[in-house]
C-alpha positions in Angstrom: -3.6 -7.8 28.2 -7.0 -8.9 29.2 -7.8 -13.0 29.8 -8.7 -14.7 26.5 -9.7 -18.1 25.6 -7.6 -19.4 22.4 -8.1 -23.3 21.3 -5.7 -24.3 18.8 -6.6 -27.5 17.1 -4.8 -30.4 16.1 -3.6 -30.2 12.6 -4.0 -33.6 11.4 -3.9 -36.6 13.5 -7.1 -37.5 15.8 -4.5 -38.4 18.4 -2.0 -35.4 17.7 -1.2 -32.8 20.9 -3.3 -30.4 21.7 -2.3 -26.8 23.0 -5.1 -24.6 24.9 -3.8 -21.4 25.5 -4.9 -18.9 27.9 -4.2 -15.3 28.5 -1.6 -12.3 26.7 -0.3 -12.5 23.3 3.4 -13.5 24.9 1.4 -17.3 25.8 0.2 -17.1 22.1 3.8 -17.0 21.0 4.8 -19.3 23.4 2.0 -21.7 23.0 4.0 -21.9 18.8 7.1 -22.9 20.7 5.3 -25.8 22.4 4.0 -27.1 19.4 7.4 -27.3 18.1 8.8 -28.7 21.2 5.5 -31.2 20.7 6.6 -32.2 17.4 10.4 -32.5 17.9 9.7 -34.6 21.3 7.1 -36.7 19.1 4.3 -37.1 21.5 1.1 -38.1 20.7 -2.2 -37.8 22.4 -1.5 -35.3 24.4 -3.5 -32.0 25.7 -0.9 -29.1 26.9 -3.3 -26.2 28.9 -0.7 -23.1 29.1 -2.4 -21.1 31.6 -2.5 -17.8 32.8 -2.8 -16.2 36.3 -3.8 -12.3 36.0 -7.4 -12.5 37.7 -8.9 -15.7 39.5 -11.3 -16.1 36.5 -8.9 -16.6 34.0 -7.6 -19.3 36.6 -11.3 -20.9 37.2 -11.2 -20.7 33.0 -8.2 -22.6 33.1 -9.7 -25.7 35.4 -12.7 -25.8 33.8 -10.5 -26.4 30.1 -8.5 -28.9 32.3 -11.7 -31.2 33.3 -12.8 -30.4 29.9 -10.0 -32.1 28.2 -9.8 -34.9 30.5 -13.5 -35.4 29.2 -13.2 -35.0 25.8 -9.4 -37.2 25.7 -9.9 -39.7 27.8 -6.6 -41.3 27.3 -4.4 -38.1 26.6 -2.1 -36.9 28.6 -3.0 -33.6 30.1 0.2 -31.6 30.7 0.0 -28.1 32.2 1.9 -25.2 32.3 1.9 -21.4 32.5 2.0 -18.7 34.8 -0.4 -20.2 36.9 1.4 -23.7 37.1 4.4 -21.8 38.0 3.3 -20.3 40.8 1.5 -22.8 42.7 2.5 -26.1 40.9 1.2 -28.3 43.8 -2.3 -27.2 43.2 -2.7 -28.0 39.7 -0.8 -31.2 40.2 -3.2 -32.3 42.5 -5.7 -32.4 39.7 -6.9 -35.8 39.4 -6.7 -34.8 35.4 -3.7 -33.6 35.5 -1.0 -35.6 34.6 1.8 -33.4 34.5 2.9 -30.1 35.8 5.8 -28.0 33.8 7.0 -24.1 34.7 7.2 -21.4 32.2 10.8 -22.4 31.5 10.2 -26.2 31.3 7.4 -25.6 28.6 9.5 -24.4 25.6 12.2 -27.4 26.2 11.3 -30.7 23.9 13.4 -32.9 26.5 10.1 -32.1 29.1 7.5 -33.6 27.1 9.6 -36.8 27.2 9.7 -36.8 30.8 8.7 -38.8 33.2 8.5 -36.4 36.1 5.0 -35.2 37.7 6.3 -31.8 38.1 9.3 -29.9 36.5 8.8 -26.2 37.7 12.2 -24.5 38.2 12.6 -21.3 40.3 11.7 -18.7 37.6 14.0 -15.9 40.1 17.0 -17.6 38.9 16.8 -17.0 34.9 18.6 -14.2 33.5 18.3 -15.1 29.8 15.7 -15.5 26.8 15.8 -18.7 25.3 15.9 -18.2 21.6 13.1 -20.0 19.3 12.8 -18.8 16.1 9.1 -19.6 14.5 8.0 -20.0 11.3 4.5 -18.9 11.8 1.2 -18.9 14.4 -1.7 -21.7 13.7 -4.6 -19.8 12.4 -3.3 -15.9 13.1 -2.3 -13.4 10.5 -0.4 -11.4 12.0 2.8 -12.6 13.9 3.6 -12.3 17.6 7.6 -11.4 18.3 8.9 -11.9 22.0 11.1 -9.1 22.7 11.5 -8.9 26.5 10.7 -11.5 29.5 9.5 -10.8 33.1 9.5 -8.1 35.1 11.4 -5.7 37.9 8.9 -4.0 39.1 6.1 -5.2 42.2 2.7 -3.4 41.9 0.8 -4.5 44.9 -2.2 -6.0 42.6 0.3 -8.2 40.6 1.6 -11.4 41.0 2.8 -12.4 37.6 6.5 -11.5 38.0 6.3 -14.6 40.5 5.6 -16.6 37.4 7.9 -14.7 35.0 10.6 -13.8 36.6 12.8 -10.6 36.6 13.0 -9.0 33.5 15.3 -9.7 30.7 15.4 -8.6 26.8 16.1 -10.2 23.8 19.1 -9.3 22.0 18.2 -7.3 19.0 19.9 -9.6 16.4 17.8 -12.1 17.4 14.3 -10.1 17.1 15.4 -9.0 14.0 16.2 -12.6 12.6 12.7 -13.5 14.1 10.9 -10.9 12.5 12.6 -11.6 8.6 11.6 -15.2 9.0 8.3 -14.4 9.7 7.9 -11.4 7.0 9.1 -14.1 4.3 7.1 -16.8 5.5 4.1 -13.9 4.5 3.5 -11.9 7.8 2.9 -8.2 7.2 2.1 -7.3 10.4 4.2 -8.1 13.6 3.3 -7.6 17.3 6.1 -6.9 19.5 5.6 -8.7 22.9 6.5 -9.2 26.4 5.7 -8.5 30.0 6.9 -4.8 30.3 8.4 -4.6 27.5 9.4 -0.4 28.4 11.7 -2.0 30.4 13.6 -3.4 27.3 17.5 -2.8 26.6 18.4 -2.6 30.1 19.8 -6.0 30.6 22.0 -5.4 27.0 25.3 -4.4 26.1 24.9 -0.6 25.4 21.4 -0.9 26.9 19.5 0.1 23.8 16.0 1.4 24.9 12.9 -0.2 23.2 12.7 3.2 20.8 16.7 2.1 19.7 15.5 -1.6 19.0 12.2 -0.6 17.1 14.4 1.5 14.5 16.8 -0.9 13.9 14.4 -3.7 13.8 12.6 -1.1 11.1 15.8 -0.2 9.3 17.1 -4.0 8.7 13.7 -5.4 7.8 11.9 -2.5 5.1 10.2 -5.7 3.9 7.5 -5.4 7.2 4.8 -3.8 6.5 3.1 -3.1 10.0 4.7 -3.1 13.5 2.4 -3.1 16.4 3.5 -2.3 20.2 1.6 -4.8 22.8 0.9 -3.0 26.2 3.6 -0.8 27.4 4.0 1.7 30.7 3.2 4.9 29.7 6.3 6.3 32.1 8.9 4.7 30.0 8.1 5.9 26.7 11.7 7.0 25.3 12.4 9.8 23.2 13.7 7.3 20.3 10.0 5.8 20.5 8.4 9.0 20.7 10.0 10.5 17.4 8.8 7.0 15.8 5.6 7.5 16.9 5.7 10.8 15.4 7.3 9.9 12.0 7.1 6.0 11.3 3.9 5.7 9.1 5.2 1.5 9.7 4.3 1.9 13.3 1.2 1.6 14.0 -1.1 4.8 15.3 -2.5 2.7 18.4 -0.7 2.4 21.8 -2.5 0.0 24.6 -1.4 1.9 27.7 -1.3 0.0 31.2 -2.9 2.9 33.3 -5.0 0.6 35.9 -6.3 3.6 37.6 -6.7 7.4 37.0 -6.6 8.6 41.4 -3.2 9.5 42.4 -3.7 7.7 45.6 -4.7 4.9 44.2 -1.8 4.6 42.1 0.3 4.9 45.1 -0.9 2.3 46.6 -0.8 0.3 43.7 2.7 1.2 43.2 2.4 2.5 40.0 5.1 5.0 38.8 3.1 7.2 37.1 0.7 9.9 38.2 -2.9 10.9 36.5 -1.3 14.4 35.1 1.6 12.0 33.7 -0.7 10.4 32.2 -2.5 12.6 30.7 0.1 14.8 29.6 1.5 11.5 27.6 -1.6 11.1 25.7 -1.7 14.8 25.1 2.0 14.8 24.1 2.0 11.7 21.7 -1.7 13.4 19.9 0.5 16.1 19.1 3.1 14.5 17.4 1.1 12.1 15.7 -2.7 13.8 15.6 -4.5 10.3 14.3 -3.2 8.2 17.1 -6.0 5.8 19.2 -5.0 4.6 22.9 -6.6 1.5 24.4 -6.0 1.2 28.1 -6.2 -1.5 31.3 -8.2 -0.2 34.3 -8.8 -2.0 37.0 -12.0 -1.1 38.7 -13.0 -1.6 42.5 -9.1 -1.7 44.0 -8.7 -2.0 47.6 -9.7 1.4 49.5 -10.9 3.0 45.9 -13.6 5.1 47.2 -16.6 6.5 44.7 -14.7 9.9 44.4 -11.4 8.0 43.3 -13.5 5.8 40.6 -15.0 9.1 39.3 -11.1 10.3 38.8 -10.7 6.7 36.9 -14.1 7.5 35.1 -13.1 10.7 33.5 -9.8 9.7 32.8 -11.5 8.6 29.5 -12.5 11.2 28.4 -8.7 13.3 29.8 -6.5 10.6 28.0 -8.7 10.6 24.7 -8.9 6.4 25.6 -10.9 4.3 22.9 -10.0 0.6 23.4 -10.5 -0.5 27.1 -9.3 -3.7 28.9 -11.8 -3.3 32.1 -11.2 -5.9 35.1 -13.0 -5.6 38.3 -10.1 -6.1 41.1 -9.4 -9.9 41.9 -7.3 -10.6 45.0 -4.5 -12.7 44.3 -3.0 -14.7 47.4 0.9 -13.1 48.1 0.3 -9.9 47.2 0.4 -6.7 49.5 -2.9 -5.5 47.8 -5.1 -9.2 49.3 -4.5 -7.3 52.5 -5.5 -3.9 52.2 -9.3 -3.1 53.0 -11.3 -4.5 50.3 -14.1 -2.6 48.4 -17.5 -4.7 48.1 -17.2 -7.0 45.5 -20.8 -6.0 44.4 -19.5 -2.3 44.1 -16.3 -3.7 41.9 -18.7 -5.2 39.5 -20.8 -2.4 39.2 -18.0 0.3 38.6 -16.0 -2.4 36.4 -19.6 -2.1 34.2 -19.9 1.5 34.5 -16.0 2.1 33.2 -16.8 -0.6 30.1 -20.0 1.6 29.1 -18.3 4.8 28.9 -15.6 2.3 26.7 -18.6 1.5 24.9 -19.4 5.3 24.0 -16.0 5.7 23.4 -15.7 3.3 20.5 -19.2 3.8 19.0 -17.8 7.7 19.3 -14.3 6.6 17.7 -16.1 4.2 15.2 -18.5 7.1 13.7 -15.9 9.4 13.2 -14.2 7.1 10.5 -17.1 7.1 8.4 -16.2 8.0 4.9 -12.0 7.1 5.5 -10.4 5.1 3.8 -8.2 2.2 5.8 -5.5 -0.2 5.3 -7.5 -3.6 6.7 -5.2 -6.7 7.7 -7.4 -9.6 7.0 -7.8 -11.8 10.0 -10.1 -14.0 8.8 -13.3 -14.2 6.0 -14.4 -11.0 5.4 -13.5 -9.4 8.7 -10.1 -7.6 10.0 -8.3 -4.6 11.6 -7.5 -1.2 10.2 -3.8 0.5 11.7 -6.0 1.7 14.5 -6.9 -1.6 15.5 -10.7 -1.0 15.1 -12.4 -4.3 14.1 -14.0 -4.0 10.4 -15.9 -5.9 8.1 -15.2 -6.0 4.6 -16.4 -7.3 1.6 -14.7 -9.5 -1.0 -12.5 -12.4 -0.6 -9.3 -11.7 0.4 -6.9 -14.1 2.0 -6.3 -14.1 5.4 -3.0 -12.2 6.3 -3.7 -9.7 3.1 -3.8 -6.1 3.4 -6.7 -4.4 1.6 -7.7 -0.5 1.6 -11.4 -0.2 2.2 -13.9 2.7 2.6 -15.9 3.0 5.4 -19.5 2.7 4.9 -20.9 2.6 8.6 -20.9 0.5 12.2 -22.3 -2.2 12.9 -23.9 -2.7 16.0 -21.8 -1.1 18.4 -18.5 -2.0 18.1 -17.5 -2.9 14.2 -17.0 -0.6 11.2 -18.3 -1.9 8.0 -16.4 -1.4 4.7 -16.4 -1.9 1.0 -12.9 -2.6 -0.4 -11.1 -0.6 -3.0 -8.0 -2.9 -3.7 -6.0 -5.5 -2.8 -2.4 -6.2 -1.6 -1.5 -9.5 -1.7 0.6 -9.2 1.5 
C-alpha cells in the first residue's frame, strides 16, 4: 500500500487520547482496535503514533509526527507502535519525545497502555494466531476495513514488512462473518477485506479454505452487505473460486489492486517475486474476459537495484499491456536487513526520474479512463460532502447533500481536472 498519513482527531475531551496513523488499510483497522483499547484502559492525555515501515519516507514522516505531537501536546504521553516500532524499537525508544514503544501485538491490548514498561515488543515470529476484535465502526470513514489475514510467509528481497508483521495467519471465516454483519448492522454499505498477503488466506486454517471460498461464504451469510472490495492482492494466487466471483458476483466490486512491482522478468527474479511478466499480462486479460468492466490498480517500484533503462521500459509498457489505471509508484527505497539493499544500486536521481515517468504514464491512463465514463451512470459511495468513489474506485464529485456512507446513483457529466469525475445525482439510497 502506498503510505498515507491519516490523522484521527480526539472525539470529545481536550485531553482524550489521539491516534496518528501511517500506512496501509490494515494499520487503519488496527487504529480502531487501539481506540477501543485506549477506552478500556481509561488513559487520557496520550498520543499514539501507529507507524509504517514500507519505505524510508514513511518512517521519516512518522518521526516528524512524533516530534510534532510532543510540541503540540507537551504534557501527553507519546506512545509509538506499528511496523517501524516492531522492527527497530530501540531507535524509537531513543527519541527524547517518546515515552513508550509497543509492538504490533502489544498495541492491540488494553493492558499495554496502562503498563509502566518503556518498551513492550515481543517476537512477532512467535505469533501463530490472529487476535479477534469486533469493531463497531471507523472514525470519519464511510467504508469499513476488515482484517482477514496477517503476516507474510514470502521474502521478497526489497521488503521488510514480514519482520514487522510475522508469518502468515488467517482469521477464521466465522469471525469475519460476525465482524462484517456487525458493521452492516451499524450502517456500513461497503467493506474492504484487508491483510498483508490476503491471497495466501486459509492455508493455516482447518480444511485450508481459499480466499475465494471465504468470500463466497461471507457474501452468502451477509446478504445485506451491498459492496465488498478486496485490497492489494498477489496476482499469482488468485484462485478459481475468486475468479468465478469476479465474473458473477455484482456485490464484489470490479476493481482489483495488484502487487506487480515490476514489468521485467529479470528484475522480478531479483525481487524474488513469484510471477513473470507474461503471467501478469495473462491474468489481466483473463479477468477482463470474465468481467469486461474490471479496472486494475498496481504497485510498481522504479529503480530497483540493477534496473537498466531497457528493464524500466518493460515496466513502463506494463501499464498499457495490463491495462492498468490506478498506480501506486514507489522509487526504490533501501531497507536495512533486506537482500536488495546489498545489490548494486541505481542512482537516486534516476530512480526519482523513472518514478516520475511511471506516474506521468499513470496520469494519462487515469485521464483516459475517466473520460470513458462520461455519460455513464455510477453507483457512488459518499465519503465526505459531495465526494465519493464509484464501484471502480474512481473519485467522483456529485451534487446534492447525501450523507457519508450513503450510496447514490449519479450520471457522469465530465472530468474535474485530471483525476475526478463530475456527476449529477439521479437518486439516493439511504444505505
